[in-house]
N, C-alpha and C positions, 0 to 999 in steps of 0.2 A: 538424419532419420526423418522422413517425411510422411505423415498420415493424410492421404488424398482420397477419402471415400471409403477406405478399407478399415478393418479392425485386426488386431493381433491378440489371439488367446494367450500367448506366451509373453515372455518379458523381453525387454530391450536392453542389451548390455552393450554399452558403448566401447568398453576395452580402454586401451591406452590412447593417447592423442587428445585432441580437442574436439568434443562431440556435441552435436547440437540435436534438438527435437523440435520439429514443427507439427503443431496440433491441426487437426481437421477443421473445416469450416462449419462446426456445429458447437453447441454449447459444451464447454469443457471444464472439468474440475481436475486440478493438478495438486497433489498433496506431497509435499517434501518431507520425508519422514527419516532420512539418513544423510549421509555425506554423498551429495549429488544423485540421490536416489529417492524413490517414492513411487507413487501411482499416478496414472494419468488416464483419462477417458480414451477408449479405443485401444488400450493395450493391457497386458497382464502385469505391468509395473515397468519400472526403469531403473537402471544403475549406471554409474560412470558417465553421466551426462554432465559434463563440466563446463559446457559452452552455453549458448543461448537456449532457453525454452521460449518458443514463440506461439502465441495463440492464433486463432483463425478469425473469421469475420463476425462470429457470433460472441456470445458472452462467456468470458473466461475467467475462472475463479481459481487463484493461486493460494495455496494454504501452507504456511510454514509450521510444520507440527514436530518441532524438535530436531528438524533437519537443517542442513546447510546447502547452498548452492554457490559454487565458485564462479559460475557465469552469471549471465544476465536473465531477467524476465522481461519479455516483450508482449504486451498485451494483444498486439495486432489491433484490428478494427474492432467495433462493437464496444460495449460497456463492460470494462474489466476491472478485477479487484485483487488486492493482496490482503491476506489476513495472517497476522502473527499470532501463533496460538498462545504463547506465554512468554515469561521472561520480561526483562526491561529492555526496551528497544528504542533506538534513535532513527527517526525518519528525516531525511533531508531531502526535501522537495527543491530541485535546482533549476528545472525548466518546466515546460508545459507538460503535465501528467508524467514526469520522469524525475529520477533521482536515486537515491540508494536507502537501504535500511540494513539493520543488523542481521546478519546470516546469509545474505545474498551479495552478488557483486554489484548489481545496479538494477534499475527498472526503468521502462519506458511504455508509453501507451496504456498506462494504468490510471483509471479515473477515480477509483475508490480505494481508500486505506482503512483497515481496521486493526486496532492493537489487541493485545491479549490480557492476560491477567496481571501483568506487572506494569511498572510505570513506563508509559510511552511518551516520548518527546517528539513533536512534529515541528520541525523548522522549515519555514517558508522563506527561501532565498529572495533577493531582490530580483523582480522580473518573473519570478516563477508562478505558475498558476496550476489548479487543480479543478477540473470541470465537474467533478463529483464530489462525494462526501468524505469527511474523516470522522471515524468512530473510534473513540478512545478505548473501548473495552472496559473491563474492571481495572482496579489500580488507580493510582493517582497521575493523571495525564495532562499534558500541556501542548499548547500551540504557541509558537513564537514567530512573529512577522519581523523580517529582517529590516526594512525600512520602507519609505514611502508614506503617504497619508492613507491611514486605513480607518474603516468604519466597522466597528464590532457591534452586531445586534445579538443581544442575549435574549432569547425568546422562551426558553424553557428551563427545565432543570439541567444546568450544565450543557446547555444546547443553544445553538443559534446559527449565525453566519458571519463571515469576515470578508473583506475585500480579497480577491484572487481565489477563493475556493467555493464550492457550491454550498455546503453547509458543514456544522460540526455538532456531535453529541458525545456525551460521556467524556467531556473534557472540563477538568477542575480548575485549571490555571490558564491565564491568558496573559501574554507579554507583547507589548507593541515594539516598534522599532525606532529609527532615528527621526522619523517623520512626526506629523501630528496624527495621534491616535485618538478617536472617539469611541467611548464605550457607551452604548445605550442599553439600559435594562428595562425590558417591557414589564408591564404589570403582571405580577404573579411569577416572574422568572427569577431563578436563583442560581448562584455559583458558590459551590462549596469551598473553593480554593481562593486563589489570589489573582488580582488584576496589577500587573506592573506596566506602567506607561512607557517604559523605554527611555 
């Protein structure tokens, strides 16, 4: 199913087989509320979309609100985000702006990640990068850097930046990897959790 400048008042039902949804080149919000189902800008909703959901050339926001997606989320171009509404989630960033997270098959072309009300763990693999930001949400959240030499700058309350990502906030625990990790705590900055050097 491809949205190319039009809108659909009714719902999209993929039926059986492997079904995909391509969003229009506008700002889109996709909310996954059930199994391979939810709402998407330009439609009356979708169901049985078990293949990839792909964003357009603008900003695409994907929200996992109690639902699951068997397929992948591809942000397309633009500055795109995934938000996990709640629960305990594990995010594995494995390449540039790509990886996987609890409740979906995988993601790519996603610059910004936001956790929910539970404990979120963000694992940055060797060589992986994220050009945007990691936001932990509420709960006790963690970032782990797999290896390499990393510089962590804690500049606010549970916030700052680290090698390979844009910035982080709402992150209570930081863990380094196999290389040399440097943790810089700015004046007035705090971390309510733990620092583990690796």
